[in-house]
N, C-alpha and C positions, 0 to 999 in steps of 0.2 A: 589672911587675904579678906575677911568681913572685915577688919577694920583698915582695911586702905580708904573708902569715902570718908568716913575719920579722920584717919592722917592727912588725907590731901584737903577737905576742911583743914584744919590746925595747920596746915605749913599755908596756906594760901590767907588765912589770917596775919599771922608772922609777917607776913610776907608785904601785906598792908600797913600793918605795924612800922615794919625797916621802914618800905617809901617814905610813908607820912616824916620818920625820924632822920632819912638821911638824903633826901631831898636838898634840901636847903647845903648841904655839905660841901665843899671843892672837892673835886676829883684827886687824886692821892697816884702821881704817875710811878711811886714806886712799889707799889701796893701789884698783888697776881690781880686782882679783881676789877673793874672800874663800873662807874653809876650805870642807872640803866636808861642810862640817851645815848645816843649817835653822835661823833663830834669827833671823839679822837685822833690825833693825828698821828698816822703809824710810821711813816717815809717822809720827807722831800729830797729830791733831790732838783739844784740850782734856784733858779729865783725865782719865791713863790709869795706871794703875798695875801694878806688879807685884811677888809675893810668892815669894822663893825663900824654900829649903829654911833652916829654924832663921830667920827673919828676918822685920821687919815690912815693911809692905808699904810699897814708895817709888814716888815718879812713876819714868813711864817715857817716856822719851825716842826723839828718834829715832838717835840715836848708841850705842845700847845692841845688846846681842847678848844673844837668851836660851839657855838650856839646859836638858836634859830636866830638868824635872821644874816650872819654873815657870809662876807662874797671873797671867795679865793679866786685868784690868778695868777695862772704859769705864765712866768716867760718863754722865750724860745730853749728849744736843750732842757725846758725844766720838767717839772713829775712830783704830783703829791701823788698818797694814799692815804685815806679817811677811812675811819670804824663806822660800819654803819649799825644794823644789831649783830650779835655775835656771833662769828661763822660767815657774812655778808661785808667785802671791802668796797668802796668807790675810789676806785684808778682815775687821773686826769691828767693827761697828754699834755702836752706845751702848746702855748698859746690859745688858751682855754679859759673861762669860768664859768662859777658854777655859784648859786648860793644856795646855801642850807638853810627851806624854808622854817620844816620843821622838824625837828632832833627828838623829837619824845620815837619810841619804840613801838606806839601804838597809831600814832598817826606821821609814818615817817616821809618827810618830802623834801626834794633834792630839784633844783631848776637847773639845766643845765642852758647858758646865756651865750655861749658859744664855743664854739673846739670839740672836743672828743673827749668823751665818759666811759669805761666801764666800770660794769657791777660784775663781782664775783658771789655772788650768795650762794649759801651752804645750809639745805634743807631738805628734807624729805619729803617722797611724795603726799604725804599728806599735814606738813606744815605750811599754810597762809602765811608768807612773809609778808604782802602786802606793802611794799614798798615802791614809794610813787614816785617818776618822775615825769617834770614836766619839760619839753622842748619844744620851742616858739608857741603853737596853738596844741599842743599835743599833750595829753595828759594820761600816759604809760604806767602801769602797775605791775609790777612784778611780782606775779604769786606762788613761784614754785622757785628750787634752786637751782642754778645754770647761770652761763654766762651771757653776759648783753651791752654791747656798745652803743651807745649815742656818739651820733653827728648832728651838730648842727653850725649853721650860716643863713645868713637873712634868706628871709623865704623859703627855707628848704632843712629838712630833718628828716632824719635815716636813724633807722632800729634796726637793727642787727641782733640775732637769736642765736646764740652757735648753740647751746640748749635750755630748756626750761619753757616755762611759758608769761606771754603777756596780753593783758587784758589794751586793748584804747581803748577810751575813753571810761573805762568801765562798762563797758558792752560784754553780755559774753559771748554775744554771737562774732564778735571784733576779738578773737582769739588769735595771738600768734604763737606759733609753737616752732619749736626748734629746726635749724635748718633754713631759717626763711630772712627777708631781709624786704624791711617796709620803708618807702621812702614816700615822706609825707611833702608834697607842694601845691601848685593850685590843681584843686582837680581833684577827683579820688583818687585813693592812698595805692599806689604799684606795688604787688607784692614779686618777689622774684626771688630764688633759688641762691644762696650764699656759693662763693667759687672759691676757689685759693685767691685769686685777685681780690677778694675782700679782707686780706691780712696785710698789717703793716708789721714798720718795729712796735707800735705801740702794744699792740696784741701778743710779739714776742715781749714785750716787756712784763706783761702782765701776766702770761705764763710763769716766768722765771718767779718774779715774786709768791705766785702761787706756791710755787717748787717750794722758794725759802723758807715760808713759812710754814708750812706742811713740816718741812725738814726739823723746821726748828722745835713745834711741837713734838719729834718723836726724840730731841735735846734734852724735851726737859726732864728738870732732876725730881725724883716722887719724892726726894727729902726735904728738899726745900720744900717745894708747892703745900706738900700735907705738914709740915712743919706750920707753915703760913696759913692753911687751911685748918687745925688745928686749934690757933690763936686767938682765932672769929668767934665773936658771940652768938649764938645762937640767931640773932637778926640780923646781923651783919653778913654772915653767910646763908643765910634763904635770901637775905635781900643781892647778895651777887649773884646769885640762880635764878633769883626770880620771874627776870620779868628778859628776856623769854625764857620758855622753860626745856631748849634743847642744847646749850652749851654754855660755856663764856669765857670771857676773857682772861688772857693769862700772859703776865710777861714774858720773854725768854731772852737773859742776857745772851743764851747763840745770833740770835739777831737783829738784838738790842729794840727790839718792838715789842706788838703783845701778837700772838697768837691765839691761836680758836683751839680749848680745847671741851670736845662734845661729851654729853651726858651718856653715854655709853659704846659700846663699842660697833666697829664698824663703819662708820662715818667716814668720808674722805671729801676732797674737795672737789668741784663740777669739771675742774681739768684732770682729775686722777689722780690724784695724791692722797694716800691714806694718811688719818690720823691717826697717828699709831699709840698718843696718850689720852686718857679718858678719863673724864672723873663720876666716880658710879655713887652718884647723889644718895638714891637709894639704898648703896650700903651703910652709909652714914648715920642715915632716920630708922638703922636696925628694920626696916622690912624684911620681911621672912623671904628667903629665896632669892634674894635679890644681893649677896654678899653678905659679909662680916666685917662690918666698919672699917670696910674697903672703900680709900678715899682716892687716890690716882692709880692707878691701873697702864701700864705698859705690855704690852704685846711683849714677852721674851724672846720675840725675832728681830726687834727692835735695836738701835743701838746702845740702850739703856738697860737688858734686861729690865725685869718686872717689878714692880716694887707697890708695896698697899699701906696700909695706915700700921703704924709700928702695931704687933699685937694684934694685928688681924689679919685673913688671909686675902691671898693677892684676886682673885676674881671672883667668887663665890657658886663657880663650875664645876660640876662634876667631870671626872673624864670618863673619855667614851672608851666602850669596851672594844677589845678586839674581833676583829672578821665583820665589825659590822659601822654604821654609820657615828657618829662620835654625839654622844649624848651633852646636849647644850644645856644648861639652865634659861627657864625664861626670860624673856626682853623685860624693859621697863614697861610697867604696867599704864603708861598715858599716851597717849593716840598723837600727843604733840612730840613725842621723843624721836620719827622720825620710822625710815620704814624696817621693815623684819633685820636684824641684827646677822651679819654675815658670819659665815662658824666662824668660832673662836679658835685662835691658836691653841691656847691652854685647855680647849679641851682636845684637840688631836685635828682641829679639822685644820683650811689652809692657812698658810702666813700670809700676814699684813706685804704689800709689796712695798721690796726696797726703793726710796727715794735716793736719785743720786743728784749733788751736789750741781747746781749751775752753774756750764762753761762760759 
């Protein structure tokens, strides 16, 4: 454990170099990992257009990648889902429009011009997400994992926080917590408790998308993903998970889009669906007590069984003794990796809740 600071500095140096090497390269939608920028289009239904700088509007597809300055507009009966930082999705309702002001993860800014949008943000209590949302004259900052809805119409903006934390205008005193709705209009903001009447079909669609993507994570092929990861150079591998440091996007043939693969066991969508497959980055780097060459690990109670890197262990955790609490290996050695891991089923603890396919 004494070598951990040196290991982290080395990984950080490689990440910086990899960022310089890869920053100018186009994203490859056929690969499992994508670049450290937001903007990948994950799903499109109906008529959705994108207007780029000095270009006329054109149809948007799930194969596109948005860049800073792109304007997306949804028509009647249309929706779109956009990748933000790994684990966070922007979902846009019909008859809405937003601008991806800045797609860099260290200053992610989305402006909702009209209509409604939901952000599903995955992250532990110690992960400071800093997703900035502009709604009319309001500057709102998502700082915790949760479920957030924004509604904008002329002269009016609404913020609905089902779970999570939002700073208004960056002021710590203007903190909006889960279960609250804030209306910004003329005069002072009005705060009220959320009710059942504050849900509609768009909220249900977002919830089903979250369920589908968590299920897609459970369906990932450990052999295929491990094969891809083992083919990467150290630069590419480190770059894939360099920013942010709690997970990466992974392509799912099951859902034909990208799903989230966290760097440790126990993560779940804020909607409550567990991510059954995770990427043991610490085991890959050979850090003692964090697994042996274990890259992709699946909860054995999930659909695909467990799988680890060929020749390695599947978890790096020891089994629990009979008649007492299970013995679980140490959690990942980074404060940004999220909350303490739940009891690992590989060590005899509680199993992951199975996710049903949406009806």
